[in-house]
TORKOL-4160 file (C-alpha; in steps of 0.2 Angstrom, whole numbers, padded with zeros to 4 digits, m for minus):
257
<pt num="1" X="0124" Y="0124" Z="m0017"/>
<pt num="2" X="0106" Y="0124" Z="m0009"/>
<pt num="3" X="0102" Y="0118" Z="0006"/>
<pt num="4" X="0097" Y="0100" Z="0008"/>
<pt num="5" X="0078" Y="0097" Z="0011"/>
<pt num="6" X="0071" Y="0087" Z="0025"/>
<pt num="7" X="0056" Y="0077" Z="0025"/>
<pt num="8" X="0048" Y="0089" Z="0035"/>
<pt num="9" X="0054" Y="0102" Z="0023"/>
<pt num="10" X="0048" Y="0093" Z="0008"/>
<pt num="11" X="0029" Y="0092" Z="0016"/>
<pt num="12" X="0030" Y="0111" Z="0020"/>
<pt num="13" X="0035" Y="0117" Z="m0001"/>
<pt num="14" X="0022" Y="0119" Z="m0012"/>
<pt num="15" X="0028" Y="0100" Z="m0021"/>
<pt num="16" X="0027" Y="0090" Z="m0005"/>
<pt num="17" X="0010" Y="0094" Z="0000"/>
<pt num="18" X="0003" Y="0092" Z="m0020"/>
<pt num="19" X="0011" Y="0073" Z="m0017"/>
<pt num="20" X="0000" Y="0070" Z="0001"/>
<pt num="21" X="m0014" Y="0081" Z="m0008"/>
<pt num="22" X="m0014" Y="0063" Z="m0020"/>
<pt num="23" X="m0007" Y="0052" Z="m0011"/>
<pt num="24" X="m0022" Y="0054" Z="0004"/>
<pt num="25" X="m0035" Y="0055" Z="m0012"/>
<pt num="26" X="m0028" Y="0039" Z="m0019"/>
<pt num="27" X="m0026" Y="0029" Z="m0002"/>
<pt num="28" X="m0045" Y="0037" Z="0002"/>
<pt num="29" X="m0050" Y="0029" Z="m0015"/>
<pt num="30" X="m0044" Y="0012" Z="m0013"/>
<pt num="31" X="m0047" Y="0010" Z="0006"/>
<pt num="32" X="m0063" Y="0017" Z="0005"/>
<pt num="33" X="m0074" Y="m0001" Z="0004"/>
<pt num="34" X="m0061" Y="m0012" Z="0013"/>
<pt num="35" X="m0068" Y="m0023" Z="0026"/>
<pt num="36" X="m0057" Y="m0028" Z="0040"/>
<pt num="37" X="m0052" Y="m0030" Z="0062"/>
<pt num="38" X="m0037" Y="m0020" Z="0060"/>
<pt num="39" X="m0027" Y="m0005" Z="0048"/>
<pt num="40" X="m0012" Y="0001" Z="0052"/>
<pt num="41" X="m0001" Y="0016" Z="0045"/>
<pt num="42" X="0018" Y="0011" Z="0044"/>
<pt num="43" X="0028" Y="0027" Z="0044"/>
<pt num="44" X="0027" Y="0046" Z="0040"/>
<pt num="45" X="0014" Y="0053" Z="0052"/>
<pt num="46" X="0013" Y="0069" Z="0042"/>
<pt num="47" X="m0002" Y="0062" Z="0031"/>
<pt num="48" X="m0017" Y="0052" Z="0037"/>
<pt num="49" X="m0016" Y="0038" Z="0024"/>
<pt num="50" X="m0031" Y="0031" Z="0031"/>
<pt num="51" X="m0041" Y="0046" Z="0030"/>
<pt num="52" X="m0059" Y="0040" Z="0023"/>
<pt num="53" X="m0053" Y="0022" Z="0027"/>
<pt num="54" X="m0071" Y="0010" Z="0032"/>
<pt num="55" X="m0061" Y="0000" Z="0043"/>
<pt num="56" X="m0063" Y="0009" Z="0063"/>
<pt num="57" X="m0048" Y="0003" Z="0071"/>
<pt num="58" X="m0034" Y="0012" Z="0066"/>
<pt num="59" X="m0015" Y="0013" Z="0070"/>
<pt num="60" X="0000" Y="0023" Z="0067"/>
<pt num="61" X="0017" Y="0016" Z="0069"/>
<pt num="62" X="0030" Y="0031" Z="0069"/>
<pt num="63" X="0047" Y="0032" Z="0076"/>
<pt num="64" X="0046" Y="0049" Z="0082"/>
<pt num="65" X="0029" Y="0055" Z="0092"/>
<pt num="66" X="0018" Y="0062" Z="0080"/>
<pt num="67" X="0008" Y="0080" Z="0084"/>
<pt num="68" X="m0010" Y="0074" Z="0090"/>
<pt num="69" X="m0026" Y="0081" Z="0080"/>
<pt num="70" X="m0045" Y="0078" Z="0088"/>
<pt num="71" X="m0049" Y="0072" Z="0070"/>
<pt num="72" X="m0038" Y="0059" Z="0070"/>
<pt num="73" X="m0041" Y="0040" Z="0076"/>
<pt num="74" X="m0025" Y="0035" Z="0073"/>
<pt num="75" X="m0017" Y="0026" Z="0089"/>
<pt num="76" X="0001" Y="0031" Z="0088"/>
<pt num="77" X="0012" Y="0017" Z="0093"/>
<pt num="78" X="0031" Y="0022" Z="0094"/>
<pt num="79" X="0041" Y="0009" Z="0084"/>
<pt num="80" X="0056" Y="0006" Z="0071"/>
<pt num="81" X="0047" Y="m0002" Z="0053"/>
<pt num="82" X="0058" Y="m0016" Z="0056"/>
<pt num="83" X="0052" Y="m0020" Z="0072"/>
<pt num="84" X="0036" Y="m0016" Z="0075"/>
<pt num="85" X="0025" Y="m0023" Z="0093"/>
<pt num="86" X="0011" Y="m0031" Z="0086"/>
<pt num="87" X="0003" Y="m0049" Z="0083"/>
<pt num="88" X="0009" Y="m0058" Z="0070"/>
<pt num="89" X="m0007" Y="m0058" Z="0056"/>
<pt num="90" X="m0016" Y="m0043" Z="0066"/>
<pt num="91" X="m0020" Y="m0032" Z="0051"/>
<pt num="92" X="m0033" Y="m0034" Z="0036"/>
<pt num="93" X="m0024" Y="m0016" Z="0030"/>
<pt num="94" X="m0007" Y="m0011" Z="0031"/>
<pt num="95" X="m0003" Y="0007" Z="0021"/>
<pt num="96" X="0014" Y="0010" Z="0019"/>
<pt num="97" X="0019" Y="0029" Z="0013"/>
<pt num="98" X="0035" Y="0033" Z="0007"/>
<pt num="99" X="0042" Y="0018" Z="0014"/>
<pt num="100" X="0052" Y="0013" Z="m0001"/>
<pt num="101" X="0061" Y="0028" Z="m0005"/>
<pt num="102" X="0065" Y="0033" Z="0016"/>
<pt num="103" X="0067" Y="0017" Z="0023"/>
<pt num="104" X="0088" Y="0010" Z="0024"/>
<pt num="105" X="0082" Y="m0008" Z="0027"/>
<pt num="106" X="0068" Y="m0011" Z="0014"/>
<pt num="107" X="0068" Y="m0030" Z="0015"/>
<pt num="108" X="0068" Y="m0030" Z="0034"/>
<pt num="109" X="0054" Y="m0019" Z="0032"/>
<pt num="110" X="0044" Y="m0029" Z="0021"/>
<pt num="111" X="0049" Y="m0045" Z="0029"/>
<pt num="112" X="0039" Y="m0034" Z="0048"/>
<pt num="113" X="0023" Y="m0029" Z="0035"/>
<pt num="114" X="0022" Y="m0049" Z="0028"/>
<pt num="115" X="0023" Y="m0053" Z="0048"/>
<pt num="116" X="0007" Y="m0045" Z="0054"/>
<pt num="117" X="0000" Y="m0043" Z="0039"/>
<pt num="118" X="m0016" Y="m0057" Z="0040"/>
<pt num="119" X="m0020" Y="m0069" Z="0026"/>
<pt num="120" X="m0027" Y="m0062" Z="0010"/>
<pt num="121" X="m0022" Y="m0045" Z="0018"/>
<pt num="122" X="m0019" Y="m0027" Z="0006"/>
<pt num="123" X="m0004" Y="m0018" Z="0009"/>
<pt num="124" X="m0002" Y="m0001" Z="m0002"/>
<pt num="125" X="0014" Y="0008" Z="m0002"/>
<pt num="126" X="0016" Y="0024" Z="m0011"/>
<pt num="127" X="0033" Y="0031" Z="m0015"/>
<pt num="128" X="0041" Y="0045" Z="m0024"/>
<pt num="129" X="0045" Y="0040" Z="m0044"/>
<pt num="130" X="0063" Y="0036" Z="m0048"/>
<pt num="131" X="0058" Y="0040" Z="m0066"/>
<pt num="132" X="0048" Y="0053" Z="m0061"/>
<pt num="133" X="0053" Y="0072" Z="m0068"/>
<pt num="134" X="0058" Y="0078" Z="m0051"/>
<pt num="135" X="0070" Y="0064" Z="m0050"/>
<pt num="136" X="0078" Y="0065" Z="m0067"/>
<pt num="137" X="0078" Y="0086" Z="m0064"/>
<pt num="138" X="0089" Y="0081" Z="m0049"/>
<pt num="139" X="0101" Y="0069" Z="m0057"/>
<pt num="140" X="0105" Y="0081" Z="m0070"/>
<pt num="141" X="0106" Y="0096" Z="m0063"/>
<pt num="142" X="0115" Y="0093" Z="m0048"/>
<pt num="143" X="0112" Y="0101" Z="m0032"/>
<pt num="144" X="0095" Y="0108" Z="m0036"/>
<pt num="145" X="0082" Y="0099" Z="m0031"/>
<pt num="146" X="0063" Y="0098" Z="m0025"/>
<pt num="147" X="0065" Y="0081" Z="m0017"/>
<pt num="148" X="0071" Y="0076" Z="0002"/>
<pt num="149" X="0087" Y="0069" Z="0006"/>
<pt num="150" X="0092" Y="0058" Z="0011"/>
<pt num="151" X="0077" Y="0049" Z="0001"/>
<pt num="152" X="0083" Y="0032" Z="m0008"/>
<pt num="153" X="0073" Y="0034" Z="m0022"/>
<pt num="154" X="0065" Y="0017" Z="m0031"/>
<pt num="155" X="0059" Y="0015" Z="m0050"/>
<pt num="156" X="0043" Y="0003" Z="m0052"/>
<pt num="157" X="0052" Y="m0010" Z="m0057"/>
<pt num="158" X="0065" Y="m0011" Z="m0042"/>
<pt num="159" X="0048" Y="m0008" Z="m0031"/>
<pt num="160" X="0038" Y="m0020" Z="m0038"/>
<pt num="161" X="0055" Y="m0035" Z="m0036"/>
<pt num="162" X="0054" Y="m0030" Z="m0018"/>
<pt num="163" X="0036" Y="m0032" Z="m0015"/>
<pt num="164" X="0036" Y="m0049" Z="m0024"/>
<pt num="165" X="0052" Y="m0054" Z="m0014"/>
<pt num="166" X="0042" Y="m0052" Z="0003"/>
<pt num="167" X="0030" Y="m0067" Z="m0004"/>
<pt num="168" X="0016" Y="m0054" Z="m0007"/>
<pt num="169" X="0008" Y="m0053" Z="m0023"/>
<pt num="170" X="0005" Y="m0036" Z="m0033"/>
<pt num="171" X="m0013" Y="m0033" Z="m0040"/>
<pt num="172" X="m0012" Y="m0014" Z="m0047"/>
<pt num="173" X="m0006" Y="0002" Z="m0046"/>
<pt num="174" X="m0007" Y="0021" Z="m0052"/>
<pt num="175" X="0002" Y="0033" Z="m0054"/>
<pt num="176" X="0001" Y="0052" Z="m0052"/>
<pt num="177" X="0009" Y="0069" Z="m0050"/>
<pt num="178" X="0014" Y="0073" Z="m0069"/>
<pt num="179" X="0020" Y="0093" Z="m0065"/>
<pt num="180" X="0039" Y="0095" Z="m0073"/>
<pt num="181" X="0043" Y="0111" Z="m0066"/>
<pt num="182" X="0041" Y="0109" Z="m0045"/>
<pt num="183" X="0045" Y="0128" Z="m0042"/>
<pt num="184" X="0029" Y="0134" Z="m0051"/>
<pt num="185" X="0017" Y="0139" Z="m0037"/>
<pt num="186" X="m0002" Y="0142" Z="m0042"/>
<pt num="187" X="m0009" Y="0159" Z="m0049"/>
<pt num="188" X="m0022" Y="0161" Z="m0038"/>
<pt num="189" X="m0023" Y="0157" Z="m0018"/>
<pt num="190" X="m0029" Y="0141" Z="m0010"/>
<pt num="191" X="m0031" Y="0136" Z="0007"/>
<pt num="192" X="m0018" Y="0124" Z="0008"/>
<pt num="193" X="m0003" Y="0130" Z="m0007"/>
<pt num="194" X="m0001" Y="0117" Z="m0022"/>
<pt num="195" X="0006" Y="0117" Z="m0039"/>
<pt num="196" X="m0008" Y="0120" Z="m0050"/>
<pt num="197" X="m0013" Y="0106" Z="m0063"/>
<pt num="198" X="m0008" Y="0107" Z="m0079"/>
<pt num="199" X="m0011" Y="0100" Z="m0096"/>
<pt num="200" X="0003" Y="0087" Z="m0092"/>
<pt num="201" X="m0008" Y="0079" Z="m0077"/>
<pt num="202" X="m0024" Y="0078" Z="m0087"/>
<pt num="203" X="m0014" Y="0067" Z="m0100"/>
<pt num="204" X="m0001" Y="0058" Z="m0090"/>
<pt num="205" X="m0011" Y="0044" Z="m0086"/>
<pt num="206" X="m0017" Y="0040" Z="m0105"/>
<pt num="207" X="0001" Y="0045" Z="m0112"/>
<pt num="208" X="0012" Y="0042" Z="m0101"/>
<pt num="209" X="0007" Y="0036" Z="m0085"/>
<pt num="210" X="0024" Y="0029" Z="m0077"/>
<pt num="211" X="0033" Y="0043" Z="m0078"/>
<pt num="212" X="0024" Y="0051" Z="m0064"/>
<pt num="213" X="0033" Y="0059" Z="m0047"/>
<pt num="214" X="0021" Y="0049" Z="m0037"/>
<pt num="215" X="0016" Y="0030" Z="m0040"/>
<pt num="216" X="0006" Y="0018" Z="m0029"/>
<pt num="217" X="0008" Y="m0002" Z="m0030"/>
<pt num="218" X="m0007" Y="m0013" Z="m0021"/>
<pt num="219" X="m0002" Y="m0031" Z="m0015"/>
<pt num="220" X="m0012" Y="m0044" Z="m0008"/>
<pt num="221" X="m0005" Y="m0059" Z="0004"/>
<pt num="222" X="m0007" Y="m0076" Z="m0003"/>
<pt num="223" X="m0006" Y="m0090" Z="0006"/>
<pt num="224" X="m0007" Y="m0108" Z="0001"/>
<pt num="225" X="m0021" Y="m0119" Z="0009"/>
<pt num="226" X="m0036" Y="m0126" Z="0011"/>
<pt num="227" X="m0054" Y="m0118" Z="0005"/>
<pt num="228" X="m0070" Y="m0127" Z="0010"/>
<pt num="229" X="m0082" Y="m0130" Z="m0002"/>
<pt num="230" X="m0095" Y="m0138" Z="0007"/>
<pt num="231" X="m0101" Y="m0150" Z="0020"/>
<pt num="232" X="m0095" Y="m0165" Z="0015"/>
<pt num="233" X="m0108" Y="m0181" Z="0012"/>
<pt num="234" X="m0106" Y="m0189" Z="0027"/>
<pt num="235" X="m0123" Y="m0197" Z="0038"/>
<pt num="236" X="m0139" Y="m0202" Z="0030"/>
<pt num="237" X="m0131" Y="m0198" Z="0011"/>
<pt num="238" X="m0119" Y="m0210" Z="0015"/>
<pt num="239" X="m0130" Y="m0224" Z="0023"/>
<pt num="240" X="m0141" Y="m0223" Z="0006"/>
<pt num="241" X="m0124" Y="m0223" Z="m0005"/>
<pt num="242" X="m0121" Y="m0241" Z="0007"/>
<pt num="243" X="m0138" Y="m0248" Z="0004"/>
<pt num="244" X="m0138" Y="m0247" Z="m0015"/>
<pt num="245" X="m0121" Y="m0252" Z="m0014"/>
<pt num="246" X="m0126" Y="m0268" Z="m0005"/>
<pt num="247" X="m0142" Y="m0271" Z="m0015"/>
<pt num="248" X="m0131" Y="m0273" Z="m0031"/>
<pt num="249" X="m0117" Y="m0286" Z="m0023"/>
<pt num="250" X="m0134" Y="m0296" Z="m0020"/>
<pt num="251" X="m0141" Y="m0293" Z="m0036"/>
<pt num="252" X="m0126" Y="m0300" Z="m0043"/>
<pt num="253" X="m0122" Y="m0315" Z="m0032"/>
<pt num="254" X="m0141" Y="m0322" Z="m0036"/>
<pt num="255" X="m0139" Y="m0320" Z="m0056"/>
<pt num="256" X="m0123" Y="m0331" Z="m0052"/>
<pt num="257" X="m0133" Y="m0344" Z="m0043"/>
């Protein structure tokens, strides 16, 4: 039986680097035009999910001390994802790479995310799809898997239910990495070793989008409340309305006399 892969081993493999490249591109495309005061990444320090984010103040919440890089502007905070030492409603954007497929208590993590997310704030969560080819391969071929362990993979439907239970509204998502054979290596050397795109990756978004090995969901925190639509008609407008009403009553009284 082959040795179980850790998350560190996974991101050091061709399959893991392929997923990381796709995730970083997906996070960047979604968050590039977002504005706000603070952006927070929870977990998975190996992936800079805030690359390309337009929000200047960036925080990385991780249980381990992340490796420092000069180009990394994320401020590290060592904490558990179930108990983040940040004020309530302080973040306009939260990115959560591989939280849904690695956290033991997903409901507690999502409750904490909902707490620190500002009203109308955005959550972007990426995870390994339980309906993807790699997950099916692990179930069919016992002991032969490219996926990390421990990992509790979830389907897209389960992920949506978990996020909806935390009072967040799903607004969209995307799928990617449709490669079936994770053992294939690129024929030509590349700066970062990863799996060569196949015809499945080119046709997957159109023909079988929900069967990608990777999935991203976008959710928004909606809060009930009143919305100001403009200034109330007080002051001179109200005075003119009162004068017109008084003149109308006086004309009626004269007609009766």
